[in-house]
C-alpha positions in Angstrom: 108.7 122.6 113.1 111.3 119.9 113.8 113.1 118.4 110.9 116.1 117.7 108.8 117.1 118.2 105.2 119.6 117.0 102.7 120.7 118.7 99.5 121.5 116.8 96.3 123.1 118.4 93.3 119.6 119.4 91.9 117.2 118.9 94.8 116.7 120.0 98.4 114.7 117.5 100.4 113.4 118.5 103.8 111.6 116.2 106.2 109.9 118.1 109.1 107.2 117.4 111.7 104.3 119.8 112.2 103.0 119.7 115.8 99.3 119.1 115.2 98.1 118.6 118.8 99.2 118.3 122.4 97.5 115.4 124.2 96.5 115.4 127.9 98.9 112.5 128.4 101.8 114.8 127.7 102.4 113.2 124.3 101.8 115.0 121.0 100.5 114.2 117.5 102.9 115.2 114.7 102.3 115.5 111.0 105.2 114.5 108.8 105.9 117.0 106.0 108.3 116.2 103.1 109.3 119.0 100.8 111.2 118.4 97.6 112.4 121.6 95.9 114.4 122.1 92.8 117.6 124.1 93.3 117.6 127.2 91.0 114.3 126.2 89.5 112.8 128.1 86.6 109.3 127.3 88.0 107.6 128.9 91.0 104.8 126.3 91.1 104.1 124.7 94.5 102.2 121.4 94.5 100.7 120.0 97.7 99.9 116.2 98.1 98.0 115.1 101.2 96.8 111.6 102.2 95.2 109.4 104.9 93.0 111.9 106.6 90.9 108.9 107.3 93.2 106.5 109.1 91.8 103.3 107.5 92.3 104.7 103.9 95.9 103.6 103.5 96.7 103.4 99.7 97.5 107.2 99.7 100.3 106.7 102.3 102.1 104.2 100.0 101.4 106.3 96.9 103.0 109.3 98.7 106.1 107.3 99.5 106.4 106.0 95.9 106.1 109.6 94.7 108.9 110.7 97.0 111.1 107.9 95.5 110.2 108.8 91.9 111.0 112.5 92.5 114.3 111.8 94.2 115.3 109.3 91.5 114.5 111.7 88.7 115.8 115.1 90.0 116.5 116.4 86.5 112.7 116.3 85.8 111.6 118.1 89.0 110.7 121.8 88.9 109.4 124.2 91.6 108.4 122.8 95.0 106.4 119.7 95.9 105.1 119.2 99.4 103.9 115.8 100.5 102.1 114.9 103.7 101.7 111.1 103.7 99.3 111.0 106.7 97.0 113.7 108.0 95.8 111.3 110.6 98.7 109.2 112.0 96.8 108.1 115.1 93.9 106.8 113.0 96.4 105.0 110.8 97.9 103.2 113.8 94.4 102.0 114.8 93.2 101.3 111.3 90.4 103.8 112.2 88.6 106.4 110.2 88.8 108.8 113.2 91.8 109.8 115.2 92.2 108.4 118.7 91.7 111.8 120.4 88.4 112.9 118.7 85.7 110.7 117.4 84.5 112.9 114.6 85.2 112.9 110.9 88.5 114.8 110.4 87.6 115.5 106.8 84.8 117.9 107.9 86.8 120.0 110.4 88.9 122.4 108.2 88.2 126.1 108.4 84.8 127.2 107.0 84.5 129.3 103.9 80.9 130.3 104.7 80.4 134.0 105.0 78.8 135.3 108.2 75.0 135.8 108.2 74.4 133.5 105.2 71.3 131.4 105.8 69.4 134.0 107.9 65.8 134.5 106.7 65.1 138.0 105.2 62.8 139.0 108.0 65.1 137.8 110.8 67.8 140.0 112.5 71.3 139.5 111.2 72.4 137.0 113.8 74.1 133.6 113.9 72.2 130.7 112.3 72.0 127.3 113.9 74.8 126.3 111.5 77.0 129.1 112.9 76.2 128.4 116.6 76.9 124.7 116.1 80.3 125.5 114.4 81.2 127.9 117.3 80.5 125.1 119.9 82.5 122.6 117.9 85.5 125.0 117.5 85.6 125.4 121.3 85.0 121.8 122.3 86.5 119.6 119.6 90.4 119.4 119.6 90.5 118.5 115.9 88.9 121.8 114.9 91.6 123.8 116.6 94.3 121.5 115.2 93.2 121.7 111.6 92.7 125.5 111.8 96.4 125.7 112.7 97.4 123.2 110.0 95.4 125.2 107.5 97.2 128.4 108.5 100.5 126.6 108.0 99.4 125.5 104.5 98.2 128.9 103.6 101.1 131.0 105.0 104.1 128.7 104.7 103.5 126.1 102.0 101.4 128.4 99.8 100.4 125.8 97.3 99.2 126.5 93.7 97.7 123.0 93.2 96.5 120.3 95.6 95.4 116.7 95.5 94.1 114.7 98.5 94.4 110.9 98.4 91.6 108.7 99.8 90.0 105.3 99.3 86.3 104.5 98.9 84.9 101.0 99.1 86.1 97.3 99.0 84.5 97.0 95.5 85.2 100.2 93.6 87.1 101.7 90.7 89.6 104.6 91.4 88.0 107.9 90.6 88.2 111.6 91.3 85.7 113.7 93.3 85.4 117.2 91.8 84.1 119.7 94.4 81.4 122.3 93.9 82.6 125.9 93.9 80.9 128.5 96.1 81.3 132.3 96.3 80.0 135.3 98.2 78.0 137.4 95.7 78.4 140.5 97.9 82.0 140.6 96.8 82.2 138.5 93.7 80.3 137.4 90.6 79.9 134.1 88.9 81.9 135.4 86.0 84.8 136.2 88.3 84.7 132.6 89.7 84.5 130.9 86.3 88.3 131.1 85.6 89.0 129.2 88.9 86.5 126.5 87.9 87.9 126.3 84.4 91.5 125.9 85.8 90.3 123.3 88.3 88.4 121.3 85.7 91.2 121.4 83.3 93.7 120.2 86.0 91.4 117.3 87.1 90.8 116.1 83.6 94.5 115.8 83.0 95.0 113.4 85.9 93.7 110.5 83.8 91.1 108.9 86.1 87.3 108.8 86.1 85.9 112.2 87.2 82.7 112.5 89.2 81.1 115.7 90.5 80.3 116.0 94.1 76.7 116.1 95.4 74.4 119.1 94.4 75.7 122.2 96.2 73.0 122.4 98.9 73.7 118.8 100.0 77.5 119.5 99.5 77.3 122.3 102.1 74.8 120.5 104.4 77.2 117.6 104.7 80.1 119.9 105.3 82.0 118.8 102.3 83.2 122.4 101.7 85.2 121.7 105.0 86.8 118.6 103.6 90.5 118.8 102.7 90.0 119.5 99.0 86.8 121.4 99.6 88.7 123.9 101.8 91.7 124.3 99.5 89.3 125.0 96.5 86.7 127.1 98.3 88.8 128.9 100.8 92.3 128.9 99.5 91.0 129.3 96.0 93.4 126.9 94.2 92.7 124.0 91.9 92.1 120.9 94.1 90.5 117.5 94.1 90.0 114.3 96.0 91.4 111.1 94.4 89.7 107.9 95.6 91.9 104.9 95.1 89.7 101.8 95.5 89.5 99.6 98.7 90.2 100.6 102.3 92.5 98.8 104.7 94.8 97.4 102.0 96.9 98.5 99.0 95.9 96.9 95.7 98.9 97.2 93.3 96.7 98.4 90.4 95.2 101.2 92.5 98.6 102.1 93.9 100.0 102.3 90.4 97.0 104.3 89.1 97.4 106.7 92.0 101.1 107.4 91.3 100.4 107.9 87.6 97.5 110.3 88.3 99.5 112.5 90.6 102.5 112.5 88.3 100.1 113.7 85.5 99.0 116.5 87.8 102.6 117.5 88.4 103.1 117.6 84.7 100.1 119.9 84.2 101.3 122.2 87.1 104.8 122.4 85.6 106.4 120.6 88.5 107.9 117.8 86.4 109.1 118.2 82.8 107.7 115.0 81.1 106.4 115.9 77.7 103.9 113.0 77.8 101.4 112.0 80.4 101.6 108.7 82.3 99.1 106.2 80.9 96.6 104.6 83.3 95.8 101.1 82.1 95.6 99.1 85.3 92.1 100.2 86.3 88.9 101.0 84.4 88.6 104.7 83.4 85.3 106.2 82.3 85.2 109.1 79.9 81.9 111.1 80.1 80.8 113.4 77.3 78.8 115.5 79.8 79.5 116.0 83.5 78.4 113.2 85.8 77.8 113.4 89.5 77.9 111.2 92.6 74.7 109.4 93.6 74.2 106.8 96.4 72.1 104.3 94.5 70.4 101.9 94.3 68.5 101.2 97.5 67.8 97.6 98.4 64.2 96.6 97.5 64.1 93.9 100.2 65.9 92.5 103.2 68.2 89.6 102.5 71.5 88.7 100.8 72.5 90.8 97.8 74.2 89.4 94.7 75.4 92.0 92.2 75.2 91.4 88.5 76.9 94.5 87.1 80.7 95.1 87.7 82.1 98.4 88.9 83.1 100.5 85.9 80.3 99.2 83.7 77.3 101.3 82.4 73.7 100.3 83.1 70.4 101.2 81.5 67.0 102.0 82.9 65.1 98.7 83.4 68.3 96.6 83.7 68.7 94.1 86.5 71.7 95.2 88.6 71.4 92.3 91.1 69.1 90.3 93.2 68.1 89.9 96.9 67.7 86.4 98.2 66.5 84.9 101.5 69.2 83.1 103.4 67.6 79.8 102.2 68.2 80.9 98.6 64.7 81.9 97.7 64.5 85.0 95.5 63.2 88.0 97.4 63.5 90.8 94.8 65.4 92.0 91.7 67.4 95.2 91.9 66.1 97.1 88.9 67.6 100.3 87.6 65.1 103.2 87.1 67.7 105.4 85.4 70.8 105.3 83.2 74.3 105.5 84.8 77.6 103.9 85.6 78.5 101.7 88.6 81.4 103.3 90.5 81.3 101.2 93.7 79.3 98.5 95.5 79.3 99.0 99.3 80.8 96.5 101.7 79.0 93.4 102.8 76.2 91.2 101.4 73.6 91.2 104.2 71.2 94.1 103.6 68.0 95.6 104.9 65.2 97.0 102.8 66.0 100.6 101.6 69.7 100.2 102.5 72.0 101.9 100.0 73.9 99.3 98.0 76.4 101.4 96.1 77.5 104.6 94.3 76.8 105.4 90.7 77.6 108.3 88.3 74.6 109.9 86.6 74.4 112.9 84.4 74.7 116.2 86.4 72.0 117.9 84.2 71.3 121.5 85.2 72.7 121.3 88.7 74.8 124.4 89.3 78.6 123.8 89.5 79.3 127.3 90.7 76.9 128.7 93.3 76.5 131.8 95.4 76.2 131.3 99.1 73.3 133.7 99.1 71.3 131.5 96.6 71.3 128.4 98.8 68.0 127.4 100.4 67.6 128.2 104.1 67.2 124.5 104.9 70.9 124.1 104.0 71.8 125.7 107.3 69.3 124.2 109.8 
């Protein structure tokens, strides 16, 4: 780690570079790590803030810098240690690309896996590697990102040793800021659901204190199949076993002031909850819509376009909708009505996807719907075999 530090009367601020990956050109990719630590603090809490693992999701970079400014300008309110990584994907940031220049795969699915070995093997099969395991072994040997993020995870686990974590993202051009709350998995050979419940309770309490709309991730079998347990927050929750979440801050490729302000306030609220700043009152979030659900709601890609044409949305992001309501219409390019987009359930619009030209059955947006009886905490052994094939 290369870096420098300065010590104020109350804070020690360290700026370092973690060597993520050596490139064939002889150059290297480095991750900037800023550590702000209270001198002689009464708190032992360490709070990790990461951002920009997708290079075109840029609001988190600016939010990180604003947080550094706020903490350095208010040293008397800081406690414990706060570690900020403004960009987990600096080469993607330079190209305004979701993926890094050196590996065209989603970096937010390449963190170490929390899946126990031999999970997903049918009862009558020998205890051997599943297709899921074989694919992962090939990826670990052939994809440079996998090795890089394994080393970065080891640095986070062994050196930073966080107690709380937030990962800053953005979602869609038309969306409200919201929080993804990950599903929690465990190995029932070593643990029970009752043993995992306190971690879930701590995580849920932490996330609710941030002050934004909270949406559960996909049902657990889809969550695993899409490798979301190997996302940044999925890994810190399911492998590092600390309260963690993903904060989505509106549009990509730009920094809307309202989303930036909401992001700063949400993270400061998390720092208050963790005991890393001493404010007695939370920071209000008034710049963006915030939905308060009486029951847990989860993410759903919905609705699908009923026809090919040009979509015109009627319902604004952040608004509720009812079954039977018209959410929008699909028109031919000549203006002729092709179809109405009718809701067949109740929910809330979180985001409309980019663009207006759509094909039949193309997803149009993301909504929040009641989670119902979908398990929040699930044993790996209880997942259907199809999850791993």
